[in-house]
N, C-alpha and C positions, 0 to 999 in steps of 0.2 A: 444078564452086559451085552449081549447081541447089538450089535449097531454102536453101542458104547463107544467112545474114543476116551482113551485111556494114554498115560507118555510114560514109558521106562526107562527110567537111566539107569545105565550099566558104566561103571568107570573103575579104574586102578590107579594106583600111585606113578609119578612120573621118575623113573629114573628111579626103584624103591629097592635093587640094587644096592645101589651106591648108600643107601641107609642102615643108620644101626637097626637091631629090632627093637630098641628102647624108640630110637626115632619112628619109626613106620609103627609101634603101639601108638604113640601118641598122635602120631596121623589120624589114623584111623576113627581115634578117641576124637578128637575133633569134630572128624566128619560126622560120627555119628550123633555126637552133640547141635549139631547145626542141623540136621534134618530134624532132630525134635523141635527145637526151636522153630523150625520155617512151621512145622505142622500147627503151633501154637502160634502164630502168629496168622497162619492161613486154613485157619479149623476145616478139616473138609477137605485139605488137600492132599495128603500124603496116605496112601495107604498101608495100613502096620505099621512098620516103622523102616528102617532100613538095613538091611539085611550086609552081612560082610562075610568073605570070604576068604580062604588062604591066605597071605597073613598083608596084601594091597589091594585087595578088591572087593565092592561094594556094590548093591542094585537096590532103587529106590522106585517105588511106583504111585504115579501121580494121576490120582482120580480131575485131577483140574491140569488138563494139556496146556490150556494155553498160561501155565504159570513155569512153564517145563525151563526156559530162559532164566527167568528171575531164580528162578530153584538152582540150576546149573550157575552162577553166578557167584549165588551167596553160600553152594560148596566150595568155588574154587576159591573164594576170598577167605574160608575159614580157613584156609591152611595158608594158605599164601601170605598171609598176615603176620605167621611167625615165621618165614624167611629170614637167614640176614647172611654173611658172608661166607659165611661155613656149611649151609645147610640151606638150601634151596627144594622145598615143597609145591606142589603141585598137585592137578588131578588129572586126568583122561574123564573125557565123558563124549557118552554115546549116546543120541535120544532117539528111541524109537514110538512112533506113535500111530494105535491100529488095536484093533480089538483084544479083549482078556477073554479066555476061557474058565481059565479055574484062577483064584486069587488064595494063596498058601498065606495069611497073616501070619499067620508065626513064623515063616520063613518067606520072604516072595521071592528068593531064587528057584523055590519048588513052585513058582506058577508057572501058570501056560498061555499061551496066546501070540497074535502076531507079534503086538509091542514089544515081549520079550524077544523073541527071536531076531526080529528086528536088530534092537538095541545090540543084544550078546555079539551077533555078524559083522556088525559094523565096529564096533569095539579093537574088534581082533583084525579088523583092515583095517584098523588106522594106524596109515606113517607118521608125517609130520603134524595133520592136525592134534589139537587137544577136545574138541568138541566139533561131533555134526550130531545131524537131526536128519532123520530119514522117516517115512509115515510109510502105511500098506498103500495108498493110493496116491502110488507114484506120477499120476497121470492129471492131477492137481495144477493148476498152472497158478494160481496163487500160490500154494503150498512150493512150488517148485523155484520158484519169488523170493519165500522166504528164508529155505534152508540154504542154496546157493547165494542167496545177496546177505542178512542181515546174522546168520549165524557163521560165517568164514569173519567176518568185520567182525562181528563182538571177540571172536579170539582171538582175533591179531590184537586188540585193545589189552582184553586182560591178559593175554601172552607178556606186555611192558609191563605191569603195575607192579611201581615196588610194594614191596610191604606195608606200607604209611600211606600209600594209596588204598590196595586192599583193603587196609581197616577203615577207610575212610567209608567207601563205597558198600562194607560189611554193615557197618553202623546203618549208611542211609539206608539199606534196606530193608533193614528193621525198622525204620521209619524216626530214628534217633536225631535228634537236632543235633547241630554242629558244638557246641555247648558241652553237651551228653558224650558226644563221640570225643573230644577234647581229655576228657576227663578220665575215660579210658585208656588213651593210648601210653603206654610207659614217657617217663621226662627226657627229652633230648640227650641222649646220650654224650656230647661236646661240651653242652652248657649247664647241664643239668637240669634247665627249667622245665616248667609246666607247658604243655603246648598248649597252645592258644587254639580259637575258634579262627581267627583269620587263615592260621595253619593250617587247619580241615579242610577251612574252603580252598586252599590253593592247592591243597593236593583233591580234591575233587573236580576241582578246575583239571590238573593237570591228567585225570584220569579221564576225562569227560564225560562225565556223571551226566550230567545236565541233557548231555544229547543220548547218552545208553538209558537213560530213566527213559524216555519220552518214547524213545525204540521201541522198552517195554512195555510202557503205559498203551500204546496205538497196538500192538501185537495182542496186546490180552483184551484190550477193548473191541477190537473188529477180529476176533478169535474166528467166526464165522470164514471167513474169507479166507484164513489158512487152512480148514478145516480141522482147526484147535480143539470143538468143542467136541 
């Protein structure tokens, strides 16, 4: 594993102290299920599975670090789509990129390496941001541009996504058509009518999904530029 880059994602629920025990348990379950789906969508991407600890924290290891932002958005939308006027769900995510000394697939949090150290340390240091990314090679100009521009901008966008927009983006990341996403959405609470394809299209447009997807594709296709391979 020496010289091979990994991405360790460490996170916790936002304002978990304001959630009931049942709400926290559901949110953690949604995150675990999303990680399993992502592993199916992108074979060979996740080592082991998502490890959860305490009542609100989790960790995932990516063997394909170029997918780190796509996974981060997928996990955040997986729980944001369940938000309503009473309860708001979100998760902070700290991405650490670096070498890994050992991988404990039965419990990823028992693994060791720079990727894990960076990820955990930055999560503890996070203030207002909900998405940060740092690599062990901080002198890389390409990665510095990536972490200081694309990452905070994506964080700002995701922060403002409504549950409907999060649901639409979540489905889009899964590769679903707008018609398929519409079928998965609950009926409009005011009219009782089924959600239309046009409504999904409007949600994706409000979420700037076209631009976000272009950014994700560029980062993944040009991963050498950012030191993500």
